[in-house]
FIBATI-313447 format. One line per field, with one value per residue (C-alpha): residue number from 0; x negated, y negated, z. Coordinates in pm, 1 decimal. Example, Ala and Ser with C-alpha at 12.3 -4.5 7.8 and 13.67 -1.06 7.14 Angstrom:
<sites>
num = 0; 1
u = -1230.0; -1367.0
v = 450.0; 106.0
w = 780.0; 714.0
</sites>
This chain:
<sites>
num = 0; 1; 2; 3; 4; 5; 6; 7; 8; 9; 10; 11; 12; 13; 14; 15; 16; 17; 18; 19; 20; 21; 22; 23; 24; 25; 26; 27; 28; 29; 30; 31; 32; 33; 34; 35; 36; 37; 38; 39; 40; 41; 42; 43; 44; 45; 46; 47; 48; 49; 50; 51; 52; 53; 54; 55; 56; 57; 58; 59; 60; 61; 62; 63; 64; 65; 66; 67; 68; 69; 70; 71; 72; 73; 74; 75; 76; 77; 78; 79; 80; 81; 82; 83; 84; 85; 86; 87; 88; 89; 90; 91; 92; 93; 94; 95; 96; 97; 98; 99; 100; 101; 102; 103; 104; 105; 106; 107; 108; 109; 110; 111; 112; 113; 114; 115; 116; 117; 118; 119; 120; 121; 122; 123; 124; 125; 126; 127; 128; 129; 130; 131; 132; 133; 134; 135; 136; 137; 138; 139; 140; 141; 142; 143; 144; 145; 146; 147; 148; 149; 150; 151; 152; 153; 154; 155; 156; 157; 158; 159; 160; 161; 162; 163; 164; 165; 166; 167; 168; 169; 170; 171; 172; 173; 174; 175; 176; 177; 178; 179; 180; 181; 182; 183; 184; 185; 186; 187
u = -13334.0; -13007.5; -12783.6; -12794.7; -12941.8; -13249.2; -13059.0; -12965.6; -12646.5; -12776.5; -13102.8; -13007.1; -12631.8; -12649.1; -12908.7; -12654.5; -12379.5; -12203.0; -12049.9; -12084.3; -11752.3; -11858.0; -12193.9; -12019.5; -11790.4; -12081.5; -12285.1; -11989.5; -11954.5; -12322.3; -12286.3; -11994.9; -12200.3; -12493.7; -12269.7; -12122.3; -12469.7; -12565.1; -12248.6; -12222.5; -12586.5; -12761.7; -13002.3; -13123.7; -13180.3; -13103.3; -13455.2; -13676.3; -13898.6; -13707.2; -13364.0; -13228.4; -13370.9; -13130.1; -12829.3; -12921.4; -12952.1; -13281.3; -13097.7; -12846.3; -13111.1; -13299.5; -12989.9; -12801.9; -13080.7; -13378.6; -13569.2; -13896.8; -13904.1; -14196.1; -14248.5; -14100.5; -14349.8; -14641.1; -14495.2; -14438.9; -14784.8; -14945.1; -14733.6; -14844.7; -15212.2; -15188.4; -15554.1; -15675.1; -15434.8; -15495.7; -15873.3; -15957.9; -15664.1; -15722.8; -15387.6; -15087.5; -14736.9; -14472.9; -14135.6; -13855.6; -13517.1; -13627.2; -13946.5; -13932.5; -14058.9; -13896.3; -14101.7; -14397.0; -14176.4; -14227.7; -14109.4; -14258.0; -14447.5; -14632.3; -14712.7; -14859.2; -15055.3; -15199.9; -15320.4; -15461.7; -15645.6; -15941.5; -15971.0; -16011.0; -15721.9; -15499.5; -15126.3; -14855.6; -14500.2; -14205.2; -13899.8; -13543.3; -13568.8; -13853.7; -13743.2; -13900.1; -14246.1; -14394.3; -14742.0; -14825.6; -14780.8; -15092.2; -15300.2; -15169.4; -15327.2; -15076.2; -15239.6; -14914.7; -14537.9; -14318.2; -13941.8; -13788.9; -13492.3; -13524.0; -13224.3; -13124.2; -12803.8; -12635.0; -12782.2; -12458.2; -12484.1; -12860.1; -12809.8; -12621.6; -12926.3; -13194.3; -13291.9; -13346.5; -13510.9; -13751.6; -13850.4; -13912.2; -14113.8; -14336.0; -14385.7; -14493.4; -14735.5; -14889.8; -14932.6; -15108.6; -15336.3; -15418.6; -15510.0; -15735.8; -15911.1; -15987.1; -16228.1; -16291.2; -16120.1; -15947.3; -15732.3; -15606.7
v = -6849.6; -6736.3; -6948.1; -7185.4; -7536.7; -7449.5; -7215.6; -7229.6; -7434.2; -7698.7; -7754.1; -7727.8; -7785.4; -8160.7; -8193.1; -8041.5; -8281.0; -8093.0; -8310.0; -8213.7; -8025.9; -7830.8; -7748.6; -7612.4; -7402.6; -7262.8; -7187.4; -7008.4; -6794.6; -6701.5; -6603.4; -6375.1; -6222.8; -6165.5; -5988.5; -5765.7; -5671.3; -5583.8; -5381.7; -5205.4; -5159.2; -5177.9; -5442.0; -5758.9; -5995.4; -6343.6; -6434.7; -6250.2; -6489.4; -6596.3; -6496.4; -6848.4; -6893.5; -6988.8; -7019.9; -6696.9; -6496.7; -6374.1; -6206.4; -6053.5; -5924.1; -5767.1; -5613.1; -5492.8; -5411.2; -5337.6; -5620.8; -5746.2; -6119.2; -6322.9; -6696.7; -6776.4; -7046.1; -6809.9; -6550.4; -6812.2; -6968.4; -6624.5; -6535.4; -6845.5; -6818.2; -7157.2; -7189.2; -7121.2; -7377.9; -7643.2; -7614.3; -7874.0; -8106.2; -8465.4; -8489.1; -8269.7; -8415.5; -8207.3; -8282.7; -8189.6; -8327.3; -8407.6; -8383.2; -8381.0; -8190.8; -7871.8; -7881.4; -7699.5; -7390.2; -7308.9; -7579.6; -7603.7; -7927.3; -7781.2; -7457.2; -7649.8; -7882.9; -7593.6; -7422.2; -7743.6; -7856.7; -7614.1; -7708.1; -8074.6; -8177.4; -8452.4; -8382.8; -8647.8; -8560.6; -8736.8; -8686.8; -8803.3; -8866.0; -8896.3; -8771.8; -8770.0; -8649.1; -8613.0; -8706.7; -8338.1; -8277.7; -8481.5; -8223.1; -7960.9; -8139.1; -8403.8; -8727.1; -8924.3; -8902.1; -9132.3; -9166.6; -9206.1; -9399.0; -9753.2; -9891.9; -9873.1; -9678.5; -9372.9; -9038.1; -8933.8; -9239.7; -9203.2; -8854.3; -9006.6; -9219.1; -8959.4; -8880.0; -9240.2; -9325.9; -9033.5; -9149.9; -9504.8; -9384.9; -9159.6; -9445.8; -9674.1; -9413.8; -9353.6; -9727.2; -9751.4; -9455.4; -9593.9; -9927.7; -9755.5; -9564.6; -9891.3; -9969.7; -10272.7; -10588.4; -10889.6; -10740.1; -10981.6
w = 9585.9; 9437.1; 9661.9; 9958.3; 9992.3; 9783.5; 9551.5; 9186.3; 9222.2; 9463.0; 9279.4; 8914.0; 8875.5; 8952.1; 8675.9; 8437.7; 8544.1; 8826.3; 9097.2; 9468.2; 9467.0; 9159.7; 9318.6; 9629.4; 9410.7; 9208.6; 9520.2; 9681.8; 9369.6; 9379.6; 9745.7; 9654.7; 9372.8; 9607.6; 9860.3; 9587.5; 9468.4; 9826.5; 9889.0; 9553.2; 9456.1; 9792.5; 9665.0; 9834.9; 9544.5; 9676.7; 9783.4; 9536.7; 9337.7; 9028.1; 9162.9; 9115.8; 8767.0; 8488.1; 8718.0; 8904.6; 8584.0; 8729.6; 9017.1; 8777.2; 8537.2; 8827.4; 8986.7; 8679.3; 8433.8; 8657.5; 8492.8; 8629.9; 8691.8; 8567.2; 8539.7; 8199.0; 8115.1; 8178.3; 7941.6; 7670.9; 7708.9; 7684.1; 7379.6; 7187.9; 7291.7; 7460.2; 7560.6; 7206.6; 7065.0; 7332.2; 7370.9; 7104.0; 7168.9; 7272.9; 7449.3; 7524.0; 7537.4; 7711.8; 7862.0; 8095.0; 8187.7; 8542.8; 8745.0; 9123.2; 9426.6; 9291.3; 8973.0; 9130.4; 9129.6; 8764.4; 8526.9; 8179.2; 8246.6; 8545.4; 8363.4; 8070.7; 8300.9; 8501.6; 8185.6; 8033.6; 8347.3; 8318.9; 7951.3; 8044.6; 7820.6; 7964.6; 7981.5; 7966.7; 8067.6; 7906.6; 8123.5; 8154.6; 8527.6; 8776.0; 9116.9; 9459.9; 9561.1; 9213.6; 9337.5; 9397.3; 9024.7; 8945.6; 9133.0; 8888.5; 8594.1; 8488.2; 8376.7; 8365.5; 8395.6; 8191.0; 8194.0; 7850.0; 7989.1; 7867.1; 8055.2; 8419.7; 8361.0; 8507.3; 8400.2; 8228.3; 8002.7; 7961.9; 7819.8; 7526.0; 7441.4; 7514.4; 7155.4; 7049.4; 7383.1; 7341.4; 6993.1; 7116.9; 7417.7; 7205.4; 6959.8; 7245.9; 7381.6; 7040.3; 6986.0; 7322.4; 7246.4; 6901.5; 7059.9; 7313.9; 7034.2; 6853.5; 7135.4; 7351.6; 7256.1; 7394.4; 7668.9; 7929.6
</sites>
């Protein structure tokens, strides 16, 4: 949705660093925008699928430009012929800033996993933060979810280290995969 407890500000603004006061301010602004769209254009946009996307840009694009709203990841995967490219892969690595119960609503990781699942290609997600109720994501085709954060520190500080932490996490995963490919050995 465009605004409210499950709307753009409450769901996504904290991930971008907004504090609770900032989230309330952003949500109030989106409510005002929604009312103006209703009054001036006679459109009900707040609850159309995709209205809250990109900070409610979806609602604005629909209201002001008559745009159709489609799941962005689906459009991108179609444009790059994902199935043709992924069919012969041994593994797909993808990522996101945060995975949680909201991720089923159209995040990149879930879109990639859903498309890879019928191909039988495992998908690993490298993320900055693993939130609540991610178990449902495994049913979508994810084989594993790994946080790149190597230290137990606040997210604002973790962001400063994200590039180097990502490199180290990918290196660790590749070492593990290489070891598995070497076959059985002395593993205790």
